Every structure is written in C-alpha cells, then in structure tokens.
C-alpha positions in Angstrom: 96.2 129.0 117.6 94.8 127.6 120.9 92.9 124.3 121.0 90.4 122.5 123.1 91.3 119.3 125.0 89.5 117.1 122.4 91.1 119.0 119.5 94.6 118.6 121.0 94.1 114.8 120.8 92.9 114.9 117.3 95.6 117.3 116.1 98.4 115.5 118.1 99.5 118.7 119.7 99.0 117.8 123.3 102.7 117.2 124.2 105.8 119.5 123.9 106.9 117.5 120.8 105.9 118.8 117.4 103.0 116.9 115.9 101.6 117.0 112.4 98.2 115.8 111.1 96.9 115.6 107.6 93.5 116.9 106.5 91.5 116.6 103.3 87.8 116.7 102.3 87.1 113.3 103.8 88.7 113.9 107.2 87.2 117.4 107.5 83.7 116.0 106.7 84.1 113.3 109.4 84.6 115.9 112.2 83.0 119.0 110.9 79.8 119.0 112.9 81.5 118.1 116.2 82.8 120.7 118.7 86.3 119.6 118.0 85.6 119.8 114.2 84.3 123.3 114.6 87.5 124.3 116.5 89.7 122.7 113.8 87.7 124.5 111.0 88.2 127.8 112.9 91.9 127.1 113.2 92.2 126.4 109.5 90.3 129.5 108.6 92.4 131.7 110.9 95.7 130.3 109.5 94.4 130.8 106.0 93.5 134.4 106.7 96.9 135.1 108.4 98.7 133.5 105.5 96.9 135.7 102.9 97.7 138.8 105.0 101.3 137.8 105.4 101.7 137.3 101.6 99.7 140.4 100.7 97.2 138.4 98.8 93.9 140.1 97.7 91.9 137.1 99.0 92.1 134.1 101.3 93.2 131.0 99.4 93.0 128.5 102.3 89.9 127.8 104.4 88.1 124.8 105.8 85.3 125.2 103.3 87.8 125.3 100.4 89.5 122.2 101.7 86.1 120.4 102.1 85.3 120.9 98.5 88.7 120.2 96.9 91.1 117.4 96.4 93.8 119.3 98.3 95.7 118.1 101.4 96.5 120.3 104.4 99.1 119.6 107.0 98.8 121.2 110.4 101.7 121.5 112.9 101.8 122.4 116.6 102.7 121.4 120.1 101.9 122.3 123.7 98.2 122.7 122.8 98.9 125.2 120.1 98.8 125.1 116.3 101.6 127.0 114.7 101.2 126.6 111.0 99.9 124.8 107.9 101.0 123.6 104.5 98.5 122.9 101.6 99.3 120.9 98.5 97.5 119.7 95.4 98.1 118.2 92.0 97.9 120.8 89.2 98.1 120.5 85.4 100.7 123.1 84.3 102.1 124.2 81.0 105.7 125.2 81.8 108.3 126.9 79.6 111.8 125.3 80.1 115.1 127.2 80.1 115.5 126.5 76.4 112.1 128.0 75.6 110.5 124.6 75.1 107.1 124.0 76.6 106.1 121.0 78.8 102.8 119.8 80.1 103.3 118.4 83.6 101.0 117.5 86.5 103.2 117.8 89.7 102.1 118.0 93.2 102.2 121.7 94.1 102.7 123.7 97.2 99.7 126.0 97.2 100.0 127.7 100.6 102.5 127.6 103.4 102.3 129.5 106.6 104.0 129.4 110.0 103.1 132.0 112.7 105.5 134.8 113.0 106.4 133.8 116.6 107.6 130.3 115.3 109.4 131.3 112.1 113.1 130.5 112.0 112.7 127.9 114.8 112.7 124.8 112.6 108.9 124.4 112.7 108.5 125.2 109.0 111.3 122.8 108.0 109.9 120.1 110.2 106.4 120.5 108.6 107.8 120.6 105.0 109.8 117.4 105.6 106.7 115.6 107.0 104.9 116.6 103.8 107.7 115.2 101.7 107.8 112.0 103.7 104.0 111.6 103.2 104.0 112.0 99.5 107.3 110.3 98.8 108.7 113.2 96.8 111.6 115.6 96.6 111.4 119.4 96.7 112.7 119.9 93.2 109.9 117.7 91.8 107.2 120.0 93.2 105.6 123.1 91.7 105.1 126.2 93.8 102.1 128.5 93.4 103.2 132.2 93.6 105.9 131.5 96.2 106.6 134.4 98.5 110.2 135.7 98.9 110.3 133.9 102.3 109.4 130.6 100.7 112.0 131.1 97.9 114.6 131.9 100.6 113.5 128.8 102.5 113.9 126.5 99.5 117.3 128.0 98.7 118.5 127.6 102.2 117.3 124.0 102.9 117.2 122.5 99.4 119.6 124.6 97.3 116.7 125.4 94.8 117.4 128.7 93.2 117.2 128.6 89.4 113.9 128.8 87.5 112.3 130.4 84.5 109.6 133.0 85.1 106.2 131.7 84.1 103.1 133.5 82.9 101.0 131.4 85.3 103.1 132.5 88.3 104.0 129.0 89.2 107.6 128.2 89.9 109.1 125.0 88.7 112.8 124.8 89.3 115.2 124.1 86.5 116.5 120.8 88.0 112.9 119.5 87.9 114.0 118.1 84.6 117.1 116.3 85.8 116.8 112.6 85.3 119.1 111.6 88.3 115.9 111.0 90.3 112.6 109.5 89.1 110.5 109.7 92.2 106.8 110.2 91.6 104.7 109.4 88.5 102.9 112.7 88.6 106.2 114.6 87.9 106.6 113.1 84.4 106.4 115.7 81.6 105.2 115.7 78.1 106.8 118.1 75.6 104.3 120.4 73.9 104.4 121.7 70.4 103.9 125.5 70.0 102.6 127.6 72.8 100.5 126.4 75.7 96.8 127.2 76.1 95.9 130.3 78.2 96.3 129.8 82.0 
C-alpha cells in the first residue's frame, strides 16, 4: 500500500528499514480527519479487505471504523514508503476445553487478524511484525489465543515457535496445549480459572 509523504512520517515507513506503528481507537481518532489520517484509514481498510479475501472469510473483520470503536490494537509494518501488512490483537474472554476434557475460563490476548501482502510473505516481514507485537505486550506466543487461524498462520506458528498441539474448540479459537504449562508466568491476562460443567454458549 502506497503512502503520502506525511503518512510515511507517521507510519515510520520512510526509510528502507522496516518500521512498525501501533494503532488503537485513540490514535485513530487523533488523525482521522486529517489528510494523513484519511490515507491511514484507507490503508487499514484495504489491508482488512485483502486479509478477509486471502482467508476466504465471508466478511471483513478489520477496518478503520471497527478499530475506532473497539479496544483492539493494530500493528502496521512497512518500509520504503509502502505498508506491507497488519496484525490485530485484543483481549477475549474464552471458555476453553483442555486436553483432559476439563473446561477453563481464560481472558488471553488474542491474535484476531494477521495479514502480510503476498509479495512480502516468506521474506521475514511477518515474523518481524509478530515479534514487535510480542515485545509490545510482553507476552509469549504460547500464552496467546488465535481466532480462526488460517493454515498459513498455523504453519507460521509451528515453524517459528514450535506450537502445534491444541484441542479443537467449538468457538474456533485455538489455544495451544502448552498454554497451561507453568514454566512461564508472563502476563496476568493469561491466568485461567477452572469451570465446572460445560461452558455457556459462545
């Protein structure tokens, strides 16, 4: 996605080095009515549309208007005046069945959408973006939830983070089995509470 001169400064994509910026409802509101803000909103909308198409989703799940009215965060990555991709996260309350059929109520940070343009996939851009997100939230990949992850995302997580084992959930979220490991305790939001019986409908 091409950018204007002012947008390049705001998005930190003016140089040949990869740059990442973080967007939420507040930061979008601050620039939304400016020319650069309109350009950024259009970029987010286009990336969201391309992501939905690439994943075969029936509707777009990421847009500037959705972001402006939510508590989600979106990370944009690019360089050389271009934006290559985005990653959206948010905290979700989930009822998850463990590998021993027990249920847990958890509220992890979840990866809700992740897209890198086809021309920049398998170039390290996606990994760079994902690592920047992890650094920002101070979390590890196994302590995240993943909303309807595509085969490409599951392959990415297996390759870079050795995350492969999980129990299929009715809500289509993926929480990996080693989420429950106690060797790491990073992030208060990843704490779980066992549930009695079956969870409420998703």
